[in-house]
C-alpha positions in Angstrom: -21.3 49.1 273.7 -20.3 46.9 271.0 -17.4 45.4 269.9 -15.9 44.9 266.5 -12.6 43.7 265.1 -10.0 45.5 263.5 -10.8 43.7 260.3 -14.6 45.2 260.5 -13.8 48.8 261.3 -11.5 48.3 257.7 -14.8 46.8 256.1 -17.1 49.4 257.2 -15.5 52.6 259.0 -18.4 55.0 257.7 -21.4 53.2 259.1 -19.4 52.7 262.4 -18.5 56.6 262.5 -22.3 56.7 262.0 -23.3 54.6 264.5 -21.0 56.7 267.0 -21.8 60.1 266.0 -25.5 59.6 265.2 -26.3 57.0 267.2 -24.6 57.6 270.3 -23.2 54.2 270.3 -19.3 53.2 271.8 -17.5 51.0 269.8 -14.5 48.8 271.3 -12.5 47.3 268.8 -10.3 44.2 269.3 -7.4 42.5 267.3 -6.8 39.1 267.5 -9.4 39.1 270.5 -7.6 41.7 272.3 -9.0 44.9 273.0 -7.3 48.1 271.5 -9.1 50.7 271.5 -12.5 52.5 271.5 -14.6 54.8 269.4 -16.8 57.4 271.1 -18.2 60.4 269.8 -16.7 63.7 270.4 -19.3 64.9 273.1 -18.1 61.7 274.9 -14.3 62.5 274.4 -14.4 65.9 275.5 -16.0 64.6 278.6 -13.2 62.1 279.0 -10.7 64.6 278.3 -12.1 67.0 281.1 -12.5 64.1 283.5 -8.9 63.1 282.9 -7.8 66.5 283.2 -9.3 67.3 286.7 -7.9 64.1 288.2 -4.5 65.0 286.8 -4.7 68.4 288.7 -5.8 66.5 291.8 -2.9 64.6 291.4 -0.4 67.3 290.5 -1.7 70.1 293.2 -0.2 68.4 296.5 3.1 67.7 294.3 3.3 71.1 293.2 2.7 72.4 296.9 5.3 69.8 298.0 7.8 70.9 295.7 6.9 74.7 296.7 7.5 73.8 300.4 10.6 72.6 299.3 11.9 75.7 298.0 10.8 77.4 300.5 13.0 75.6 302.7 15.9 76.0 300.5 16.0 72.3 299.8 16.2 73.0 296.0 19.4 72.9 293.6 19.3 75.7 290.7 19.7 74.3 287.2 22.7 76.3 287.2 24.5 74.7 290.2 23.5 71.4 289.1 25.3 72.0 285.4 28.4 72.7 287.3 27.8 69.8 289.5 27.4 67.9 286.1 30.2 69.3 284.4 27.8 70.7 281.7 
């Protein structure tokens, strides 16, 4: 992975895009020495999104099961009841 400043991105965006798209490089963009964003190919971005979606699903599934169990035990309040309690 190469690191470039945001100023270098402004001056050479086209070249950087080609390096990522055709050369398979990853680019870290910094501003005042602080890492700000990364530039990756569409293929890597799609892979990253798929991985993040899978991780989110793994996190969400237990929560959904817990909420469904609460509903089955009658521990949830209906939206209409909540509106009444809040005076809405």
